[in-house]
KOLROMAR-707815 format. One line per 4 residues: number of its first residue (from 1); their letters; for each residue x, z, y of C-alpha. Coordinates in steps of 0.25 Angstrom, whole numbers. Example, Ala and Ser with C-alpha at 12.3 -4.5 7.8 and 13.67 -1.06 7.14 Angstrom:
2
1) AS) 49:31:-18 | 55:29:-4 .
***
This chain:
159
1) ETNV) 443:166:-544 | 438:163:-530 | 435:149:-524 | 450:147:-522 .
5) PSIY) 457:144:-535 | 467:155:-540 | 461:165:-530 | 454:177:-536 .
9) ALGD) 445:188:-531 | 441:201:-537 | 436:215:-534 | 427:218:-522 .
13) VTGK) 429:204:-515 | 421:197:-527 | 408:205:-524 | 406:210:-538 .
17) IELT) 408:224:-542 | 416:231:-532 | 424:242:-541 | 439:243:-542 .
21) PVAI) 439:243:-557 | 431:230:-557 | 442:224:-547 | 453:229:-556 .
25) KTGR) 446:224:-569 | 443:210:-562 | 458:209:-558 | 463:212:-572 .
29) LLSE) 454:202:-578 | 458:191:-568 | 473:194:-571 | 470:193:-586 .
33) RLFN) 463:179:-583 | 474:174:-574 | 486:179:-581 | 483:181:-595 .
37) GKTN) 473:170:-598 | 462:179:-601 | 451:169:-596 | 439:179:-601 .
41) AKMD) 445:190:-593 | 433:191:-583 | 426:203:-577 | 412:207:-582 .
45) FQMV) 406:212:-569 | 393:216:-577 | 399:228:-585 | 407:236:-575 .
49) PTVI) 405:251:-576 | 403:257:-563 | 403:272:-559 | 399:279:-546 .
53) FSHP) 407:291:-546 | 396:300:-539 | 390:313:-544 | 384:310:-553 .
57) AIGT) 391:297:-557 | 384:284:-559 | 389:274:-569 | 384:260:-573 .
61) VGLT) 388:248:-581 | 381:235:-583 | 368:231:-578 | 358:239:-570 .
65) EAEA) 343:239:-575 | 339:228:-564 | 351:219:-568 | 348:220:-583 .
69) IKEY) 333:216:-580 | 338:205:-572 | 348:200:-582 | 341:202:-595 .
73) GQEN) 326:204:-591 | 318:217:-591 | 313:214:-605 | 327:213:-611 .
77) IKIY) 333:226:-606 | 331:241:-610 | 334:253:-601 | 338:266:-607 .
81) TSSF) 339:278:-598 | 343:293:-600 | 345:306:-592 | 355:316:-596 .
85) TSMY) 359:330:-590 | 374:331:-590 | 379:342:-599 | 390:344:-588 .
89) TAMD) 379:348:-579 | 368:353:-588 | 371:368:-587 | 373:370:-572 .
93) NHRQ) 363:369:-560 | 368:354:-557 | 362:347:-569 | 365:332:-568 .
97) MAKF) 356:322:-575 | 362:309:-579 | 355:296:-580 | 358:284:-589 .
101) KLIT) 353:270:-591 | 356:260:-601 | 352:245:-600 | 351:236:-612 .
105) AGSK) 348:221:-613 | 343:212:-624 | 339:214:-638 | 352:221:-642 .
109) EHIV) 351:230:-630 | 365:227:-624 | 369:238:-614 | 369:231:-601 .
113) GLHG) 368:242:-591 | 372:257:-592 | 370:267:-580 | 372:282:-578 .
117) IGYG) 372:292:-568 | 377:306:-571 | 388:315:-575 | 399:308:-583 .
121) VDEM) 393:294:-581 | 406:290:-574 | 414:292:-586 | 404:286:-597 .
125) IQGF) 401:272:-590 | 415:266:-594 | 413:268:-609 | 399:262:-609 .
129) AVAM) 404:250:-600 | 413:247:-612 | 402:248:-622 | 393:238:-613 .
133) KTGA) 405:229:-611 | 406:227:-626 | 391:224:-627 | 385:238:-632 .
137) TKED) 371:238:-635 | 361:249:-635 | 362:250:-650 | 377:252:-648 .
141) FDAT) 374:264:-639 | 364:270:-648 | 374:269:-660 | 384:277:-652 .
145) VAIH) 385:292:-654 | 383:300:-641 | 392:310:-636 | 384:322:-633 .
149) PTGS) 383:329:-623 | 386:318:-613 | 379:309:-604 | 385:296:-611 .
153) EEFV) 377:299:-623 | 365:295:-615 | 369:281:-616 | 370:281:-631 .
157) TMR) 357:289:-634 | 347:282:-625 | 334:278:-632 .
***
């Protein structure tokens, strides 16, 4: 709600995340609050999965390493990284390396940031965003059976 009662703003004009899916979700949540009495229907701007559809794709959800340090302190975060050669490109002259980063916070190592660049990252980020939104921990990721050979297995096999 703006400084004028009953006037609302959402999307790019709010100065928050300027993505069409964010504006759509925010509008739906506002509608739920105004017309269906769902007072807790509010946007979580911290867990927005984002993809840059470049070649290779870049995907991210949650905090960056710098943001995690600022929010939790250096001593309370752990960083896991991995490199992977996509099986899709492994047999030709255009091998593409993928890079992955997982950021955890606290003694339970809640996943607070997940980032990747490489083939297929654009398709895998959404599922990991759901896991993070529900409070997934590094232990949860470690307990997950990896799908081999895929880039997404890197996130559940990092040590």
